[in-house]
N, C-alpha and C positions, 0 to 999 in steps of 0.2 A: 583534488579535486573532494566535496564532502565533508571534510573538516575546514567548510573555511569562514568558520560565525566568529573567528579571532574572541571569546566568552564577549560577542553580541546579545547571541538569545537561542532559543529553539522557537521555528514555525510548526504550532499543527495542524491539519488538513484532512478533515472531516468528516463524518456523518450522523446523526444524532436518531434518529428513526425513522421509523415505517407508518410515520402521520405528517399531516403536514406539512409544515418547510422541512420534516428534516431530513427528506432524502433529497437533499441539497447542501451546495460547500461551505465550510465553516468554519475558520479559525476563530485558532485560540494562539499565546503567545506564551513562551519561559525565558526566566533568568539562569533558571538553573537546567531543565530539561523535565525537572520531576515538578514541578509548576506549576501548572497553565492559568492561567486568567485570560474569558472567554471575550473573543474582538466584537466590535459590529453591535452591541448590545445582544449580542448573542442571535442575533437572525442570518440567513444565511448574506456570506461572500460572491458567492456566486451563485447561481442559478441556469439550472439547464432551459430552455424551451425550445428544444430540439427531437424527436426520433423519442423517447419515451416522459419523458418532460420531466424524468427524473435522474441525480445522479448521486453514487453511491458508489463506498470504498475508494475517494478520490488516492491520486500518488502525485507527487512534485518532486517534480527530478529538477536541480541547474545543469544548466547544459555543459555540457566540457568546453568548456568557452570562458562564460564567467557572463556570458553576455547575456539572457533570456533567462527563464524558466518556463517547463510547461505545467499542466497540472491534468493528469489521465483521467478518466474513474468510469463505474458501469453504466451505460445506460441504462433503469432501471428502476420501478417507479410503483414499487411494492403496494402503495396508497388506493392505486389507480383500481383496487377491488381482483385484477385480474388469476389471484396467485400463484402459487409455487411450483405447484404443478409446468404451470406458463411459463413460470419465468427460465425455468430451466429447461424444454422441453424445444417451448418453440419463441423462448425469448432473443434481444435483439443483438444483431451479430456485428453490431457495430463500438466504436471504445467515444468518448466524449476525451476531448482534448481543446484545453484555452491555452492560450501562451502567453509571457506577462516579460515587458524587459525591468518593473521596477515591482512587483508585487504588489500591484495596485491599480493600475489601466489592463483590464484583459480584455486578448482577442478571442473571442468561439463564446462558446463551445461550436465545434466542431463536430459532423460526425463523420467517420474512418472505418470503412468495414475494413473489418481482419480474420470475422468468423472463416473457417470453411464451410462447404455451401450447405455440410450437413449438419453442422454443430446448433447444439440445439439453445444456448446464449451464449457471451462475451464475460466471462466477469473475474472483477478485483483485476482490471490491468495496470504492470509494475514496468520499471526500467530501467537499468542501467546502463553505462558509459563500456564498453571492448575499448582500452586504448589500441589492443594488436590488430582489432581490424578496424579501428574507426569509426564504427557509426554502435549508436546503441542499438541492444537486444530488452524490446521491446514483450512479457509475456504476461498469460493471462489463463484462465480455465475456462473447459467449454466442455459439455455434453455431446459426449462421439459416442456414437451406437458403429463399432467395426469390425468387420468382414467375421473373427475370430466371436466376438462380442454375443451371449443369450440377452443381454443385456446393456443398454447404452452405460457409459463408466465416463465421471469427472476424471477429463484428464490438462495438467499444461501445455499450450502450445506457444509457441513463438515466433516473432517476425521481429525479419531488423528493421533499421530506417534508420537514418540521419537527419531529418528533417521533424519528422511529425503530421507528416502530412503524405511524403509517396513511403512504400512500406513495400521489404523483398516478399514473396509466396510462404506465407502462414506454415509453419513445421511442427509436428508431435514435439515437445522437449521433455516432459516429464510426464511415466508413464509408470503405478505402483499397483498392487496386487490389489489396493482397494480406493473406491473415489480417492483423488487430489486435487486441492482446492488451494488458495489465497496463499499464493509464493509471495515468498520476501528476497531480495539475496541482495546479500553488502562481501565486501572488499577489504580487508583484515592482510597489510604486508603484499604478498600474492596471491592468498586463497582468496578464492570465493565461495559462499558459506551459504544456502539455501536454506530457508526454513520453510518448512510451508503444512498447511493442515493437511491430517488426513482425516478426511467427512465419513465414516466410519465408524474410529475408536473417538475420534472430537477433540484429537492434542493435537502438537505443533511438533515434528521433528525435522530433524539437521542433515545431511551433507556434506562438500566439499571437495572442488575441486582446482587446480590450481588455470583452469581453461575453461570458461565458460561449454563450450558444446564441449568439456572431454571427460571421462567417467567417472561422474563425482559417487564419490565411499561416503557413507552411513558413520555421524560422528555421533555418538551417543551424548547427551544431553540430562543427566537421569532427573533432580530438580526441573527440566522443563515440559517431560513427558509427561511424570508425572501430576498436570494440568489438566485435569477432562475440562470440556464446555468450552474451548476456547477459537477463539480463531483470530482472522485477518491483523499478523502479526507482523508489526512501524517497529523500525532500527533507525537509531541514532548514534554519530559515538558523541561518546561527553567531555568535554572534551578540563573543564574538572573536574570529576571524579577521576580521570582517566579510566576511561571499565567504556564497554557499547550495554546503549540500553535498545530492551528487547520488548517492547510494549504488545501487551495480546490481550484482544477483546474476548474479555467474560459476557458472552453470547448469553449464556445457558442462564444465569442467574439474571442477566441485566441488570449484573455489576462496572459496566465498565471496562476502561484499560487497566490491567495490572503493569506494573513498571517491573523487570527483574535487570539486574545488572549482571555483566561478565567483565572482569580484566582480558580475559585472552581468549579467547573463543577456540582457539586450536585441542584447552584443552576442555572445550565444555560443562563447563560450571559455572551456575550463573546462582544469583542471590535474588529471595522475590526481597521485593519490600515490603516492610507491615502496613497498611493502611495511612500508620500516620506520619511516616516516611516521605508521602505525594501528595499532590490537590489535584488532582486535574478540572477544578471551578463546574461552576453550577449543571453545563448543561451533562446528559451523558455520551459518553464518547466515543462513536461505533467505527470500525474497518474505517481509517486512516494512517496519513504517516506523515514523517520528524522531517525539518531540514535543521540545520544548523543558520545563521544569519548572522551579519555582520553587523557589527552596531548602529551606523549607519542605514544596516535594511530594519535596524529592530525599532529605530525611532517613527522611522518614515510611515514604517505599520502601526507603531503606537498613536501619530501625527491622526494620519489618512483614518484609524478605526479606532482608535479608543479602546480602552479598556475597561471591559467589568466588570 
């Protein structure tokens, strides 16, 4: 699971910004995972007409049995002019969910409420399959004021699901000294690596464990931690490079994604790519996700959406 591309290519699912059609679902396609072309003439592939009528931070996952794909996203539209304070404190407590068997025909979006009652928002949902528990762990950030809090704080909450329709009760998953948002999790060998944004220092940190609900230990990643003003980590294993590609969204400079490569996550070492080593296409890519696809899936995407 995860490395199913047979050298077919890589799909990036993302949004592009806070105005117009920017807060809808866009696709881009790559052969090597580092050079992307926008699909559908740069127009949204999927739109949300429910909840807040905007879709941000989309995450795509292939089902464990390989029969379908799920896209989950934040139910949020900043272009509605309500403002960030409103979005954090009185935002949607639901996630947007689409599903598809072929990456072309999608069912949805449907809204599923997962936020605990006191949550001010549900942001950047992602998921990973746990073979041990035979279920998906879906996790997301919520601003919550707990009993001992002087002020509300962003924490990562989570809920188990087998079908992205019904979810078990939401529980607290990650709490840090500072606000924490934007977590992505990948598995290398038998170890889970979590990359999360420290919302106070505005950089990405890593921790690891051999169990999704186990005790996680900090993994020092100096090259990654040295980059400020980033969020929305997205990761995929690149077969050709024999390396993990971790993309981070340079929101502070509006520069889009920056790829970093790691031959082995257990070592915590990353190579930051120079600007001439990657090309993410014409559209600025904001907080999204990456999926390895087969050659057949790659060609189907090109046939149905065209490459820009």
